ZAMARGU-4260 file (C-alpha; in steps of 0.2 Angstrom, whole numbers, plus 5000, padded with zeros to 4 digits):
<rodrens>
0) 4342/5894/5771 | 4338/5884/5755 | 4323/5883/5746 | 4319/5865/5753 | 4323/5870/5770
5) 4307/5882/5770 | 4295/5869/5767 | 4298/5865/5785 | 4297/5881/5795 | 4281/5889/5805
10) 4272/5900/5792 | 4260/5910/5802 | 4264/5926/5804 | 4275/5928/5786 | 4270/5937/5772
15) 4263/5927/5755 | 4257/5930/5740 | 4248/5918/5729 | 4257/5918/5712 | 4248/5903/5702
20) 4232/5897/5706 | 4219/5884/5699 | 4206/5897/5702 | 4213/5914/5695 | 4203/5923/5706
25) 4217/5920/5719 | 4230/5926/5709 | 4238/5940/5717 | 4231/5941/5735 | 4244/5948/5747
30) 4243/5948/5766 | 4251/5939/5781 | 4247/5920/5786 | 4235/5921/5801 | 4230/5900/5801
35) 4235/5885/5792 | 4227/5869/5792 | 4230/5853/5780 | 4224/5859/5766 | 4220/5878/5768
40) 4231/5894/5770 | 4220/5909/5780 | 4225/5925/5773 | 4223/5944/5781 | 4222/5953/5765
45) 4219/5969/5774 | 4200/5973/5769 | 4196/5954/5770 | 4201/5937/5776 | 4204/5924/5762
50) 4206/5906/5763 | 4216/5899/5751 | 4217/5880/5745 | 4236/5875/5748 | 4231/5861/5734
55) 4235/5867/5714 | 4242/5884/5723 | 4260/5893/5719 | 4264/5903/5734 | 4277/5918/5736
60) 4283/5921/5754 | 4294/5932/5762 | 4306/5928/5777 | 4315/5946/5780 | 4324/5951/5764
65) 4322/5933/5753 | 4308/5927/5744 | 4305/5910/5739 | 4292/5901/5729 | 4282/5887/5738
70) 4272/5874/5727 | 4255/5872/5739 | 4255/5852/5732 | 4270/5850/5743 | 4263/5858/5759
75) 4246/5847/5760 | 4249/5840/5776 | 4245/5846/5794 | 4257/5860/5800 | 4263/5853/5815
80) 4267/5834/5805 | 4278/5845/5794 | 4295/5844/5802 | 4291/5825/5804 | 4287/5823/5786
85) 4302/5829/5778 | 4305/5814/5767 | 4287/5816/5759 | 4288/5834/5755 | 4306/5832/5748
90) 4298/5819/5736 | 4284/5827/5730 | 4296/5843/5728 | 4307/5833/5715 | 4292/5829/5704
95) 4294/5849/5702 | 4312/5849/5699 | 4310/5839/5685 | 4296/5850/5676
</rodrens>
């Protein structure tokens, strides 16, 4: 599985860490994804439920033994439409590759 394919997968139930965010209070939050909307990731961080905006956030998501960094800006789309919008997601990701 390559990094871009991860953006098309179901994320609920996966372990996640907020690696970088425009809101510095969100950096370092770890937990399990319990829900996802177009603009938010809902994370069960053990003792609290955190609503983290996807925009301007970089997440590290674990799939078994592998971990992938995912740009939230590329995921600002309804989860059920993500596989249909593959071209749009890949276009957003190309911006990050050129940086």
